[in-house]
N, C-alpha and C positions, 0 to 999 in steps of 0.2 A: 564550438563549445565541446570540451571533453568530458562527457558525463561521467566516466569512470573515475577521473581524478577528483571531480566535485563530490562524488558519492564517498569516496574513500576519506576525504578531508573533513567532510561533514560528520562522518561516522566518529573519527578521531576526536574532533573538537567537541562533539556532543558528549562523549565518555567522559572527557576531562571536566567539562562543565557540570554536568549532573553528578558525577563523582564528587567534586568539590562541594556542592550544595548539600548532597546527602549526608556527608560528615557532620553537618551542623544542624540540618533540619530534616530528619528522615521521617516523612510524613506518611508514605504509603507506596505500595506496588500492586499492580493487578496482573493476574494471570487469566487471559480470557480467550474464548473461543468464538469465532463469528458464526451466525446461524447459516447464512448463505449471503455470499458477497456478489455483487453485479457491477460489471464494467461495460462501458461503451467506449470504443476506440475508433478516430478517424485519422487518416494520414494520406499523404501524396506521394505516389512513386511514378516519376516521369509525367505522363499526361493523365494518368488514373488517379481518381480519388477512391480510396479504400476504406472500408469500415469493417468492423468485427464486433462481437460480443463475447464476454467471458463471464462464466460462473464459477465461483470459487466455493469449494465445499468445506466447510468448518476451517476457515483460516485461523491460525493461532498467532497471539501476540502477548508480548509483555510490555507494560506500560506504567508511567509514574506521572502524577500531577503533584509537584513539589511547590507549594505556596507559602513561603517564608515571610514574604513582605506584605505591608498595608494590612496588619491584623489578620494574617492568612488568607487574603484574598488574591494576591498577585504572586507569580511564580513562573516556573518552567515546566513544560510538558515534554516528555521524551517517550519514544516507542520503538520497539524492534518487531518484526513479525515474518511470518512465512505463509504463503499463498500456494494452495494447489487447487487445480480445477481444469475446466475445459474451455478452449477457445472455439466458437463456432459461428454460424451465420455470417461467413466472410462474403463480401461483395466488392466489386471493382466497377467503376464507372468511367466512361470516357465519351464525351459527346452524347449522343443518344444511346449508347451501348451500355448494357449491364451484364457483368459475368458474376454468376454465383459459385461459390466453392462450398460444398456441403460436407467436407471432411472435418472432423472434430480433432483438435489439437490438444494435447495434454499441456497443462501450464504449471510451471514451478517458478514462484517469484519470491525476492526477499525485499522487505520494506523497512525503511527507517524514517522517522519523524522527529523534529525538534523545534521547539518554538515557545512562545509566551503562553502561560496559562492564567485562567481566572477561576476563583472558587468562592462559593458562599454557602454558609450553612442555612438551612431553611427552618428557622426557629429553634426549637427544642425537640424536633421531630427525631432527630438522629439522622436525618438525610441531608446530603450534601450534594449540591450540584456544581459541576465542575466543566469547563471547556477550555481546550486548546486551539490555537491557531498556528500550527507549525509549518516549517518547510517539509515538503514531502519528497522522498526519494525512493526510487523502486527499480530494481533489475531483475532479470530472469531469463527464462527460455520457453517457447513453445515448441512442441515436438509432434510430429506425425510420421507414421510408417504404414505403407500399404500391407495387405494380409500376406503377401508373399516375401515381403522384406526387400524387395527390388528397388524401391524408390523412398527415399527419406527426405523430409524436410525439417530443417532446424532453424528456428527465429530466435535470435538474441535480441533483447530490447533493454532500454532504460529510459526512465520517465523522471521528470523534475516538476514540482508544481507546489501548490498551497493545499492545507487541509482544514476542516473544522472538525473538532472531535468533542461533542457534548456527551455528558455522562452524568447519571444519577448514582450516587453511592449511599446505599441503604445501610443502617447501623454503622455510620461512620465513627461513632464514639466508642466502638468495640474493637478488639484486636482483628476480628475477620468481618468482613462486608461482603454483601451481595452488590455487585456493580452491574449495571445495564447502561449501554451506550450505542453509539453509532459513530463512524467514520465517513465524512463526506470529502472526497478527493477531487481537486481539478488540476490536471497535469497539462501543462502547456509546451513543454519542451521534451522532444523524442529522439531517441537514436534507435534505429531499427535496422537489422540486417538479416535477410532471409537467404537460406541456401538449399538448393535442391541437389540431391546426390542420387546417382543412378547406382546399379548393382556392383558395378566395377570400382565404385568409390570416387568417381570423377565428377566434379561439380558440373552440372548441366546448365545452371542458370543462378544468378545471385541478384538480388535487389536491395537497395538502400534507401533510407528516408530519414530526414532530420525535421520533417515539417509535420507535426500531428498534435492531436488534442485527446485527452483520456478524461472521462469522468468515472467515478467509482463510489459505491455507497455500501457499506458493510456494517449492519447491525450486529450487536455482539452481547454476550453474557459472560460473567466470569466471578473469579473470587479476588476481592481485595484484602490485602494484608495490611493493616495499620501499625506503623512503628512508633508514632507519637502523635500528639495533639498540637 
């Protein structure tokens, strides 16, 4: 599975689809910041089962729930975002042996989601509940360097999975809305490559994995801009 090619194809296809819909049914766009995002990752390298946790600080995203069908109940959800944070609590297990790595890695990731959406107005309250069930794609790097700069580790990664994106939109009948929601992501395909470099620039070791799982939860709050009813 070539995750890079799938990632690029999905972004291009998503841009065409959402752009075509937005021309006729411009219902809204959200600009949101995550409060704190949490990730749990598990993967295999040779005989080792590895795991790590990630905390993302104020991840940013732009998304849209466009529901032009079935009386504004059914449509398409799309989202792009950027994640910055720290990877930590790394563990590697093989048989009865466990190795811990206390180094904290910086994380920079780019995220894309596209899939079906469902929305419903909650009576005449001006509150709308929306939820998407999109395909999830994410790629980025984890980076660590020792204090002397003599050893560096760079991890490039890509994930593919599914997400559930519930959201409440307050004052949905006005031009601007307060939006509160959360993204729940379960990724089941992983492409992971880690490289360690010494002071001379030579690669001392490298590891690869395509067998892994990732779960992420990111609550967020943001501003919704409503283009039409």
